[in-house]
C-alpha positions as CSV (number, residue, x, y, z in Angstrom):
1,X,55.4,9.9,-19.8
2,X,52.3,8.9,-21.8
3,X,49.1,10.6,-21.4
4,X,45.9,8.7,-21.0
5,X,42.2,9.6,-20.7
6,X,40.0,6.7,-19.2
7,X,36.7,7.8,-20.9
8,X,33.0,7.1,-19.9
9,X,30.5,7.9,-22.7
10,X,27.1,8.5,-21.3
11,X,27.0,11.4,-19.4
12,X,30.4,12.6,-20.9
13,X,30.0,12.7,-24.7
14,X,26.3,11.6,-24.7
15,X,24.1,14.0,-22.6
16,X,20.7,15.1,-22.2
17,X,21.4,18.4,-23.8
18,X,22.8,16.6,-27.0
19,X,19.9,14.3,-27.3
20,X,17.3,17.3,-26.8
21,X,19.1,19.3,-29.5
22,X,18.2,16.7,-32.0
23,X,14.8,15.6,-30.6
24,X,16.2,12.1,-29.4
25,X,14.7,10.4,-26.5
26,X,17.8,8.6,-25.3
27,X,21.4,9.2,-24.6
28,X,22.9,6.4,-26.3
29,X,22.1,7.6,-30.0
30,X,23.8,10.9,-30.1
31,X,27.1,12.3,-29.3
32,X,27.2,16.1,-28.5
33,X,29.4,17.7,-31.1
34,X,30.8,20.5,-28.7
35,X,31.8,17.9,-26.1
36,X,33.5,15.8,-28.6
37,X,35.5,18.7,-30.2
38,X,36.6,19.7,-26.8
39,X,37.8,16.2,-26.0
40,X,39.4,16.0,-29.4
41,X,41.3,19.2,-28.5
42,X,42.6,17.9,-25.3
43,X,43.7,14.5,-27.2
44,X,45.6,16.6,-29.8
45,X,47.3,19.1,-27.5
46,X,48.5,16.4,-25.3
47,X,49.0,13.6,-27.5
48,X,46.7,11.5,-25.4
49,X,45.4,8.1,-25.9
50,X,41.9,6.7,-24.9
51,X,41.0,3.6,-22.9
52,X,37.4,3.0,-22.6
53,X,36.2,2.6,-19.1
54,X,32.4,3.1,-20.1
55,X,30.0,0.3,-20.0
56,X,30.1,0.7,-23.9
57,X,33.2,-1.6,-23.8
58,X,30.9,-4.4,-22.7
59,X,28.8,-4.4,-25.9
60,X,31.0,-2.7,-28.7
61,X,34.0,-4.0,-30.3
62,X,37.1,-1.6,-31.0
63,X,35.9,-1.3,-34.6
64,X,32.5,-0.3,-33.6
65,X,33.9,2.5,-31.3
66,X,36.1,3.9,-34.1
67,X,33.0,4.0,-36.3
68,X,30.8,5.6,-33.7
69,X,33.6,8.5,-33.5
70,X,34.0,8.7,-37.2
71,X,30.2,9.0,-37.8
72,X,30.2,11.6,-35.3
73,X,32.9,13.9,-37.1
74,X,35.5,13.0,-34.6
75,X,38.4,11.4,-36.5
76,X,41.0,12.2,-33.8
77,X,38.8,10.3,-31.1
78,X,38.6,7.3,-33.6
79,X,42.4,7.2,-34.1
80,X,43.3,7.8,-30.4
81,X,42.6,4.4,-28.9
82,X,45.5,2.9,-26.8
83,X,46.6,-0.5,-28.2
84,X,44.9,-1.9,-24.8
85,X,41.7,0.1,-25.6
86,X,39.4,-0.7,-22.8
87,X,39.3,-1.7,-19.1
88,X,38.4,-5.2,-18.3
89,X,35.1,-5.9,-16.4
90,X,35.8,-7.0,-12.9
91,X,32.2,-6.4,-11.8
92,X,33.2,-3.8,-9.3
93,X,34.1,-0.2,-9.6
94,X,35.6,1.6,-12.3
95,X,38.3,2.6,-9.9
96,X,39.3,-0.9,-9.5
97,X,39.1,-1.5,-13.2
98,X,41.4,1.4,-13.9
99,X,44.0,0.5,-11.2
100,X,44.1,-3.1,-12.5
101,X,44.5,-1.8,-16.2
102,X,47.4,0.6,-15.0
103,X,49.1,-2.3,-13.0
104,X,48.8,-4.6,-16.0
105,X,50.1,-2.2,-18.4
106,X,53.0,-1.3,-16.1
107,X,53.8,-5.0,-15.8
108,X,53.9,-5.3,-19.8
109,X,56.0,-2.3,-20.6
110,X,57.2,-0.3,-17.6
111,X,55.4,2.8,-18.8
112,X,54.4,5.5,-16.3
113,X,51.2,7.2,-17.2
114,X,50.0,10.7,-16.5
115,X,46.2,10.0,-16.7
116,X,42.8,11.6,-16.3
117,X,39.5,9.9,-15.7
118,X,36.5,11.6,-17.3
119,X,33.2,10.1,-16.1
120,X,29.8,11.3,-14.7
121,X,29.9,8.9,-11.7
122,X,32.5,9.3,-8.9
123,X,33.0,5.5,-8.4
124,X,36.8,5.9,-8.1
125,X,39.4,5.1,-5.5
126,X,40.4,7.7,-3.0
127,X,43.9,8.2,-4.6
128,X,42.3,8.5,-8.0
129,X,39.9,11.4,-7.0
130,X,42.8,14.0,-7.9
131,X,42.9,12.6,-11.4
132,X,39.0,12.7,-11.7
133,X,37.2,15.0,-13.8
134,X,33.4,14.9,-13.1
135,X,30.9,15.5,-15.8
136,X,27.0,15.6,-15.5
137,X,24.7,13.7,-17.5
138,X,22.8,16.9,-18.6
139,X,25.7,18.7,-20.1
140,X,28.7,16.2,-19.8
141,X,32.2,17.4,-20.9
142,X,31.9,21.1,-21.1
143,X,34.3,23.9,-21.0
144,X,35.0,23.6,-17.2
145,X,35.7,19.8,-17.6
146,X,38.0,20.6,-20.7
147,X,40.0,23.1,-18.5
148,X,40.4,20.8,-15.7
149,X,41.4,17.8,-18.1
150,X,44.1,20.1,-19.6
151,X,45.4,21.5,-16.1
152,X,45.7,17.6,-15.1
153,X,47.4,16.5,-18.3
154,X,50.0,19.5,-18.1
155,X,50.4,18.8,-14.4
156,X,48.9,22.1,-13.4
157,X,50.7,24.4,-15.8
158,X,47.8,25.7,-17.8
159,X,45.8,29.0,-17.7
160,X,43.1,30.7,-20.0
161,X,44.8,31.9,-23.2
């Protein structure tokens, strides 16, 4: 079973806290280094791959995203994109877009995925709520979200070490 992380950017890796720490006015220009390292650790420990579900997928190429992560000191993130690296824009909810991505991928290769959705907006289908890790735009992917993510990726078999 492959591990996937459906990843939003703003409110997850780009936060008000991160922007304020470097005197930046906007969220789009700075990735919070602590949030990035926590996500990198989860990717490493669970050999997970990223599928971008963020609106960033609409304006950036895969190469752009890899460069954003490399520039932010996150080489593991840059190297962890799934070959189908983004969800498609269906003009609806991210939940529907993730559902479609999973259905299309299963049709292609028959894989069954263990997945987590990391986002600041709870725009997901009812059955996806148990796989959803909610962040907030102020602090993003912090320690609590990291612990929830690794618990979901390990099917609930994780405690604090």
